C-alpha positions in Angstrom: 31.4 -82.1 41.0 28.2 -80.3 42.1 24.9 -82.0 42.4 21.9 -80.3 40.7 18.2 -80.9 41.4 15.9 -80.9 38.4 12.1 -81.2 38.0 10.0 -81.6 34.8 7.2 -79.1 34.5 5.3 -81.5 32.2 5.2 -84.8 34.2 6.6 -83.7 37.6 9.6 -86.1 37.4 12.2 -85.2 40.1 15.9 -86.1 39.7 19.4 -85.1 40.6 22.5 -85.1 38.4 26.2 -84.7 39.1 27.5 -82.1 36.6 30.6 -80.1 36.0 30.3 -76.3 36.1 31.0 -76.3 32.4 28.2 -78.7 31.5 25.0 -77.3 30.0 21.9 -77.6 32.2 19.6 -80.5 31.4 16.5 -79.4 29.5 14.9 -82.6 28.3 13.1 -84.9 30.7 14.6 -88.4 30.8 11.1 -89.7 31.8 8.7 -88.1 29.3 11.1 -86.7 26.7 9.6 -83.2 26.9 11.9 -80.1 27.0 10.3 -78.9 30.2 13.0 -79.6 32.8 14.1 -76.8 35.1 16.6 -76.5 37.9 15.2 -76.5 41.4 16.9 -74.0 43.7 16.7 -74.3 47.5 18.3 -72.7 50.5 21.8 -74.0 51.4 22.1 -74.9 55.1 24.8 -72.8 56.9 26.1 -73.7 60.3 28.3 -71.2 62.3 30.5 -72.8 64.9 32.9 -71.2 67.3 33.3 -67.6 68.4 34.2 -64.5 66.5 30.8 -63.7 64.9 30.0 -60.7 67.0 31.8 -57.5 67.7 32.4 -58.4 71.3 34.0 -61.7 70.3 37.3 -62.2 68.7 40.9 -61.3 69.7 41.3 -59.7 73.1 43.2 -56.5 73.6 42.5 -55.2 70.1 40.6 -52.0 69.4 37.0 -52.2 68.0 36.1 -49.5 65.5 
């Protein structure tokens, strides 16, 4: 199940929730009770390991187009 990060625009309360893809997003703040909660989106870290990411890498003997 994915973890989503939320923040209340009213009181600034920050929290995370484990939710299914089918669950509706949380809109009411559990701290102040206002309907001012929004999802916080951030960059996902990506790590590339190994070879094969450049045209000169990869299988030898093959043609490069």
